[in-house]
Residue, then its C-alpha position, 0 to 999 in steps of 0.5 A: x693510440x692504435x693504429x690502423x693495420x693495412x690489409x697487405x703488406x709484400x716483403x721483398x728480401x730475396x737473401x740470403x740464409x741469415x738474412x731472411x731468417x732476421x726477417x722472420x721476426x719482423x713477420x712475428x712482429x707484424x702478426x701479433x700487432x695485425x693477425x689478419x694482415x695478408x702478407x706475402x714475402x718475394x724471397x730467394x728459392x733456396x731461402x724458400x726452401x728454409x722457410x716454406x711452412x710459415x704460418x700467415x705468409x704467402x711466399x713467392x719465388x724470383x730466381x734471379x737467373x731469369x732477370x728481366x723476364x722473371x721480373x715480369x714474370x713475378x709482376x704478372x703474377x702479384x696482379x693476379x694474386x692481388x685481383x681487385x686491389x690491384x696494389x698492395x699497401x705496403x712493399x717493405x724492401x729490405x735489399x738494397x742490391x741493383x737487382x733487389x732495387x730493380x725487382x721492386x719496380x715491378x711489385x705494385x705498392x701504395x708505401x714503398x718502405x725502404x732503407x734510411x740513405x746511411x745504408x742505401x746503394x744501387x740507386x735504392x732511393x729511387x725505387x721507395x717512397x719512405x724510409x727507416x728510421x737512420x740508426x747507426x750501431x744496432x745489429x742486422x737484426x734490429x736494422x730490420x726490425x725497425x722496418x715496421x716503425x713506419x707503420x707505427x709498430x715497434x718490434x721490442x720483442x724478438x721471436x722466430x719459431x721457425x717452421x721445422x716439420x716433425x720428421x725433420x726433427x725424427x731425422x736430426x735424433x737420429x743422427x747421434x745418440x741422446x747419450x748425455x754427451x754434449x755436442x759441438x757442431x762444426x759448420x765451418x764455411x760462409x759464402x763469403x771465403x775469406x771469413x772462413x778460417x783454416x781447416x787446421x784451427x778448425x781440427x784443433x779446436x775440435x780435438x780440444x774439445x773432444x779430449x774433454x769429452x764432448x761429441x764433435x760434428x761436422x756439417x754443412x752443404x753440398x758445395x765442393x768449398x764446404x765439402x774440400x773444407x770438412x775433408x782438411x779438419x778431418x784429415x788434420x783431427x787426432x780424435x774422431x768427428x761424426x760428419x754430416x756435411x752434405x747429409x742434410x736438406x734445409x728443413x733438417x739443417x735448423x733441427x741439426x743445429x736445435x740438438x748441439x749445444x754448441x756451433x763453431x761458425x764464422x759469420x754465416x747462415x747457420x750461426x743466425x739458424x743456429x741462434x733462432x733456434x736456441x743453440x749457443x754460438x761459438x762465433x770466428x770473427x775478424x772480417x765482420x763485426x760481431x756487435x752488427x751480425x754476429x749470433x743475435x742473442x748472445x755473442x758471450x762465446x765468439x772470438x772476436x778480433x774485428x777491432x784488431x783487422x781494422x788496426x792492422x788493414x785499414x789502419x784505425x780502431x774498429x770504433x771509427x769505421x763507418x758501421x758495417x765496414x767488412x774486412x775481407x782481406x787475404x789472411x784477416x781470419x789468421x788473427x783469430x787463434x786457436x786459443x781464442x776459440x779454446x778460451x770462447x769454448x771454455x767460456x761455455x763450459x763454465x758457463x753451461x756444464x756442471x760445475x764439476x765437469x767444467x772444473x774437469x776441464x780446467x784442470x786437464x787443459 
């Protein structure tokens, strides 16, 4: 049965980089079903820098530092944009934090679709009048994708096509030669410090890759933590690496990740951006469950110690935890060993390098 298209949909998802990357797949689903639908996305400033230029989407930035005054200003701006329509046909309220819940009250909409009760918090249910299906045990991207289901759609295909300008790809091409050598990118920092791996372990994995004939490239943002972590990795390495930490923009980041064959990272925004760009990810997981928040397309190369972390810190196997439980304890990432990461790296080599190269890698280990 053909579903009637709404004239306008407002999406509310302010952050973070990985989550807004998941929302892009939902945008593509909505656009495929209803090419003429008017999409307005309330988003954070940094996340907008990543996604600016996404076709068919009208972005409106909200700066959380502006508080209630910013919320009132947003309401006035939306009223002006809506004109005679006055309200959006649909609001997709895809963020359950208290600030986002309150912000949603300033968005005029007829249908207000939010998370199921099991995912709700901070009074989320007071700000919505419909909910997505309660479907535990699914990836975050699939949970976000299910926001189209109350509208009569189903996300049965995942497509991103992130907006990457030609000049961003040109910048990425200029960073190292196209010489046939495989490249392992390392983005060592998550926004949650307890998800991060020790620098000396990154260095040991990177040295292993260089010894196998790979190029190693460090990347990351401009924060003090990222600079200090990357400096510690470089200091601990015995082999050379290219340091691009803090040298790219958010528009250049997807192009940079696209150039690598493999990205090494904890649960982070770059993990999901790389996955969206088609690059395989060696995810480092103990604090979070890769089945819920790992690289969506392929988790074959993750180093996964989440179950070990559950047993050690929470006294029960991962299967008995509430879905989405974080285990962000001091030392939890030490459960992921260098041998775990090297084994994941070698799985990638065996699957993707020419047979003689994979065999040579195994023989010299």
